[in-house]
Wavefront OBJ file of the C-alpha trace (Angstrom):
o trace
v -6.100 -29.421 -5.629
v -8.663 -29.827 -8.313
v -8.921 -26.415 -10.568
v -7.879 -22.951 -9.380
v -8.064 -21.853 -5.842
v -10.283 -18.996 -5.222
v -8.642 -16.668 -2.703
v -9.740 -13.263 -1.151
v -7.345 -10.676 0.328
v -8.819 -8.203 2.691
v -6.656 -5.334 3.387
v -7.604 -3.038 5.845
v -5.429 0.353 5.227
v -5.732 3.937 6.396
v -8.436 5.134 4.277
v -10.498 1.775 2.930
v -11.007 -1.777 3.284
v -10.271 -3.631 0.178
v -11.208 -7.178 -0.699
v -9.405 -8.481 -3.766
v -10.742 -11.718 -5.267
v -8.644 -13.920 -7.633
v -8.376 -17.667 -8.661
v -4.741 -19.081 -8.259
v -3.653 -21.725 -10.727
v -0.131 -22.698 -10.490
v 1.820 -21.704 -13.684
v -0.501 -18.858 -14.195
v -0.837 -15.215 -12.875
v -3.751 -14.482 -10.292
v -6.751 -14.136 -12.510
v -8.718 -11.309 -10.886
v -12.309 -11.794 -10.193
v -13.750 -8.796 -8.037
v -12.605 -6.330 -5.887
v -14.862 -4.550 -3.138
v -13.762 -1.116 -1.813
v -15.332 0.607 1.394
v -14.163 3.713 3.068
v -13.295 3.500 6.783
v -10.951 6.504 7.099
v -9.298 4.954 10.181
v -5.985 7.321 10.013
v -8.134 10.630 9.928
v -10.450 9.307 13.046
v -7.153 8.575 15.017
v -6.811 11.140 17.554
v -3.310 12.623 19.091
v -2.934 9.708 21.702
v -3.350 7.129 18.803
v -6.882 5.968 19.646
v -9.389 5.076 16.678
v -12.940 6.773 17.412
v -15.940 4.913 17.650
v -17.562 6.085 14.470
v -14.517 4.699 12.495
v -14.552 1.388 14.463
v -18.223 1.047 13.157
v -17.389 1.655 9.784
v -14.799 -0.824 9.824
v -17.035 -3.514 11.070
v -19.531 -2.586 8.501
v -16.776 -2.913 5.903
v -15.541 -6.275 7.107
v -19.111 -7.616 7.052
v -19.334 -6.436 3.435
v -16.428 -8.074 2.356
v -17.183 -11.285 4.226
v -20.535 -11.195 2.426
v -18.941 -10.637 -0.971
v -16.563 -13.396 -0.261
v -19.105 -15.828 0.216
v -21.202 -14.989 -2.620
v -18.318 -15.460 -4.783
v -17.685 -18.891 -3.355
v -14.117 -17.935 -1.942
v -11.963 -20.939 -0.551
v -9.565 -19.100 1.641
v -9.937 -15.299 2.889
v -6.786 -13.625 3.966
v -7.783 -10.507 6.460
v -5.060 -8.103 7.520
v -4.352 -4.663 8.714
v -1.582 -2.296 7.995
v -0.278 0.790 9.752
v -3.402 2.673 10.290
v -4.724 -0.072 12.699
v -1.517 -1.859 13.414
v -0.097 1.278 15.103
v -3.415 2.245 17.017
v -3.349 2.383 20.518
v -6.527 0.770 20.650
v -5.781 -1.884 18.250
v -6.502 -4.932 20.242
v -9.657 -3.699 21.453
v -10.809 -2.681 17.997
v -9.656 -6.022 16.471
v -11.660 -7.894 19.442
v -14.955 -5.881 18.291
v -14.330 -6.716 14.706
v -13.935 -10.460 15.467
v -17.335 -10.304 17.934
v -19.198 -8.545 15.370
v -17.996 -10.566 12.304
v -16.386 -13.679 12.989
v -13.133 -12.485 11.248
v -9.774 -12.403 13.286
v -7.720 -9.647 11.849
v -3.833 -10.001 11.598
v -1.419 -7.185 11.593
v 0.897 -7.072 8.924
v 4.018 -5.335 9.776
v 5.961 -2.683 7.745
v 8.601 -5.030 6.845
v 6.394 -7.675 5.600
v 4.638 -5.286 3.608
v 7.878 -4.105 1.902
v 8.773 -7.879 1.088
v 5.278 -8.567 -0.088
v 5.290 -5.731 -2.343
v 8.771 -6.171 -3.744
v 7.733 -9.811 -4.584
v 5.086 -8.262 -6.572
v 7.041 -6.008 -8.578
v 9.641 -8.715 -9.092
v 7.178 -11.023 -10.473
v 5.848 -8.290 -12.955
v 9.124 -6.970 -14.324
v 10.735 -10.357 -14.018
v 14.541 -10.900 -13.852
v 15.569 -8.531 -16.483
v 14.796 -5.790 -14.016
v 18.120 -6.872 -12.351
v 18.878 -5.215 -8.949
v 15.671 -3.450 -8.188
v 14.465 -0.721 -5.587
v 10.906 -0.323 -4.573
v 9.287 2.736 -3.069
v 5.839 2.250 -1.825
v 3.899 5.312 -0.025
v 0.924 4.506 2.094
v -1.167 6.566 4.029
v 0.415 5.620 7.302
v 3.940 4.548 6.225
v 6.500 4.255 3.306
v 7.988 0.902 2.505
v 11.359 0.569 0.692
v 13.253 -2.529 -0.674
v 16.208 -3.404 -2.586
v 17.255 -6.784 -3.849
v 18.498 -8.513 -7.083
v 16.420 -11.817 -6.189
v 12.911 -12.755 -5.240
v 13.204 -11.699 -1.800
v 14.806 -8.145 -0.902
v 18.122 -7.950 0.607
v 17.031 -4.781 2.389
v 13.010 -4.205 3.497
v 12.317 -0.887 5.453
v 9.264 0.706 6.523
v 9.260 4.367 7.496
v 6.721 6.606 9.039
v 6.476 8.674 5.987
v 2.867 7.928 4.735
v 0.799 10.717 3.085
v -1.817 10.916 5.494
v 0.317 10.835 8.306
v 2.732 13.781 6.990
v -0.621 15.852 6.272
v -1.908 15.489 9.628
v 1.045 16.306 11.478
v 3.079 18.667 9.312
v 0.514 20.389 6.895
v -2.022 22.982 7.748
v -5.743 21.822 7.685
v -6.053 24.164 4.213
v -4.040 25.335 1.743
v -2.366 27.308 0.576
v 0.973 26.062 2.017
v 3.542 28.443 2.621
v 7.221 27.677 1.525
v 8.782 27.601 4.497
v 6.110 24.869 5.877
v 7.080 22.961 2.453
v 10.766 23.428 3.283
v 10.372 22.074 6.720
v 8.386 18.991 5.582
v 11.307 18.161 3.229
v 13.691 18.653 5.799
v 11.663 16.417 8.037
v 11.385 13.674 5.114
v 15.341 13.379 4.582
v 16.110 13.474 8.230
v 13.918 10.251 8.613
v 15.388 9.092 5.420
v 18.929 9.660 6.606
v 20.483 6.675 8.161
v 17.752 4.376 6.978
v 18.993 4.313 3.459
v 22.404 4.122 3.917
v 22.449 0.304 3.346
v 20.707 0.962 0.144
v 22.783 3.610 -0.887
v 25.896 1.484 -0.279
v 24.630 -1.167 -2.721
v 25.217 -1.118 -6.412
v 22.569 1.187 -8.212
v 19.402 -0.340 -9.187
v 18.871 -1.493 -12.711
v 15.296 -0.488 -12.077
v 13.719 1.538 -9.644
v 9.975 0.741 -9.166
v 7.083 2.814 -7.390
v 3.839 1.214 -6.461
v 0.688 2.475 -4.689
v -2.141 4.988 -5.325
v 0.043 7.958 -4.397
v 2.721 7.036 -6.669
v 0.111 6.124 -9.437
v -1.611 9.459 -9.330
v 1.677 11.488 -9.205
v 2.691 9.976 -12.217
v -0.636 10.555 -13.926
v -0.581 14.181 -12.711
v 3.020 14.319 -14.305
v 1.471 13.053 -17.655
v 1.654 9.123 -17.382
v -1.167 7.244 -19.528
v -4.726 6.938 -18.126
v -5.712 3.568 -16.291
v -8.038 3.379 -19.371
v -4.690 2.601 -21.579
v -4.416 -0.976 -19.558
v -1.792 -2.275 -17.073
v 0.670 -2.850 -19.792
v 1.471 0.679 -20.876
v 4.590 1.941 -19.467
v 4.070 4.595 -16.670
v 7.042 6.680 -15.318
v 7.298 9.539 -12.495
v 9.903 11.900 -13.540
v 11.604 13.939 -10.734
v 11.983 17.160 -12.724
v 8.458 17.092 -13.735
v 7.155 16.589 -9.977
v 9.532 19.037 -8.489
v 7.351 21.605 -10.790
v 4.077 20.587 -9.512
v 4.712 20.923 -5.900
v 4.321 24.643 -5.575
v 1.172 24.432 -7.547
v -0.195 21.823 -5.312
v 0.643 23.893 -2.255
v -1.375 26.645 -3.796
v -4.577 24.592 -4.856
v -7.609 23.955 -2.446
v -8.849 20.201 -2.296
v -11.529 20.785 -4.634
v -9.258 22.005 -7.298
v -6.647 19.451 -6.707
v -9.291 16.854 -7.228
v -10.021 18.051 -10.726
v -6.401 17.673 -11.935
v -5.621 14.748 -13.903
v -5.228 11.561 -11.711
v -6.098 12.913 -8.586
v -8.979 11.484 -6.533
v -11.197 13.649 -4.467
v -10.636 11.061 -1.637
v -6.581 11.461 -1.686
v -6.527 15.415 -2.797
v -5.862 16.291 0.609
v -2.730 14.318 1.017
v -1.369 14.542 -2.449
v 0.929 17.424 -1.602
v 2.306 15.260 1.368
v 2.914 12.317 -1.050
v 4.484 14.393 -3.779
v 7.080 15.751 -0.996
v 8.059 12.081 0.063
v 8.468 10.992 -3.578
v 10.688 13.784 -4.508
v 12.481 13.410 -1.304
v 12.978 9.421 -1.909
v 14.140 10.398 -5.658
v 16.674 13.023 -4.290
v 18.139 11.133 -1.798
v 18.716 7.662 -3.571
v 19.760 9.699 -6.723
v 17.026 8.594 -8.773
v 15.778 10.822 -12.124
v 12.719 8.464 -12.442
v 10.493 5.655 -10.989
v 8.796 3.207 -13.176
v 5.336 2.369 -11.964
v 4.075 -0.996 -11.329
v 0.462 -2.074 -11.440
v 0.624 -4.850 -8.992
v 1.268 -4.114 -5.154
v 0.745 -5.456 -1.546
v -2.374 -7.376 -2.286
v -1.039 -9.067 -5.405
v 1.960 -9.862 -3.214
v 0.071 -11.820 -0.882
v -1.766 -13.427 -3.861
v 1.705 -14.414 -5.223
v 2.858 -15.762 -2.019
v -0.261 -18.109 -1.625
v 0.228 -19.074 -5.328
v 4.026 -20.109 -4.384
v 2.828 -22.287 -1.919
v 0.188 -24.114 -4.034
v 2.973 -24.696 -6.586
v 5.098 -26.379 -3.759
v 7.472 -23.407 -3.354
v 9.564 -22.985 -0.377
v 10.484 -19.519 1.099
v 9.957 -17.525 4.178
v 6.881 -18.234 6.114
v 5.173 -14.778 5.825
v 2.074 -15.889 7.002
v 2.371 -18.627 9.937
v -0.417 -20.857 10.092
v -3.395 -20.656 12.484
v -6.405 -22.675 13.041
v -8.710 -21.899 10.506
v -12.190 -20.170 10.947
v -15.031 -21.318 8.568
v -17.488 -18.808 6.707
v -19.893 -21.116 4.699
v -17.463 -23.845 4.138
v -14.656 -21.105 3.277
v -11.339 -21.061 5.308
v -10.050 -18.128 6.995
v -6.443 -17.611 7.000
v -5.456 -14.822 9.454
v -1.922 -13.022 8.856
v 0.024 -12.904 12.092
l 1 2 3 4 5 6 7 8 9 10 11 12 13 14 15 16 17 18 19 20 21 22 23 24 25 26 27 28 29 30 31 32 33 34 35 36 37 38 39 40 41 42 43 44 45 46 47 48 49 50 51 52 53 54 55 56 57 58 59 60 61 62 63 64 65 66 67 68 69 70 71 72 73 74 75 76 77 78 79 80 81 82 83 84 85 86 87 88 89 90 91 92 93 94 95 96 97 98 99 100 101 102 103 104 105 106 107 108 109 110 111 112 113 114 115 116 117 118 119 120 121 122 123 124 125 126 127 128 129 130 131 132 133 134 135 136 137 138 139 140 141 142 143 144 145 146 147 148 149 150 151 152 153 154 155 156 157 158 159 160 161 162 163 164 165 166 167 168 169 170 171 172 173 174 175 176 177 178 179 180 181 182 183 184 185 186 187 188 189 190 191 192 193 194 195 196 197 198 199 200 201 202 203 204 205 206 207 208 209 210 211 212 213 214 215 216 217 218 219 220 221 222 223 224 225 226 227 228 229 230 231 232 233 234 235 236 237 238 239 240 241 242 243 244 245 246 247 248 249 250 251 252 253 254 255 256 257 258 259 260 261 262 263 264 265 266 267 268 269 270 271 272 273 274 275 276 277 278 279 280 281 282 283 284 285 286 287 288 289 290 291 292 293 294 295 296 297 298 299 300 301 302 303 304 305 306 307 308 309 310 311 312 313 314 315 316 317 318 319 320 321 322 323 324 325 326 327 328 329 330 331 332 333 334 335 336 337 338
């Protein structure tokens, strides 16, 4: 390989389609080039039968087109397009994927929850290094929550649970605040019931030397509870304290979305689901006996970049992205995830 490889990762999530472009050079961390983010709002456009509505499909196609154009303009050599829980779990996912392929030429793969957990764990391990020791990872998305535990590069346990902040907001909370105490109590009980036996394997292992959280939900909760601003840079320590989080939950329950969005760290686009995210975060910390979580700025997309970087360096490991015949885009190679 002559020079760095320019890789694009196109992540189709519950709320947005996010293209992350970085240059990969063995022996160096991924060098960010550009990010392009478009709202798709797939989760909120999914009906009770699990079908994604037509307007959201149109938004998705437009977002993929925008991402492909941006990747081509940036001379991306490879593009990895994948979808997580919102599209993966949709009843009409194959029809939606076929429409995207017909309209854009991009064949979306479906990244499983377990793979999400493994790739995100890889990113956190690379960020904190071996000094982190046995590590626990928690990641709250829109449709699911991932947990992973391990002392190596690969986690010994990787789980995906239906505890996404968006999913719980739609199914367990009223459309508008205030949220009554009994409703919050019912959601807490649901979260603990789902965690229940799922985390027994983690609980039976030695306590993690470092418990790590990634994702926008955890980042916003940490900022709400006093962590440094994003402008302070990625190397500033950021933590989420369980007691401080517990104090915020009743207040969040009372505030309408527009007032939540005025709080430090809370984005308007995620204000409606921040309460559910807080209840899940508190539940995980309670069940696993964690007083705090250390925030990691690297997450799933960085995990995909790092996996490809490891391949470029001649590394061997689990084949997370089975090879398929590549599509071409102005000379670029599109590597779909299966």
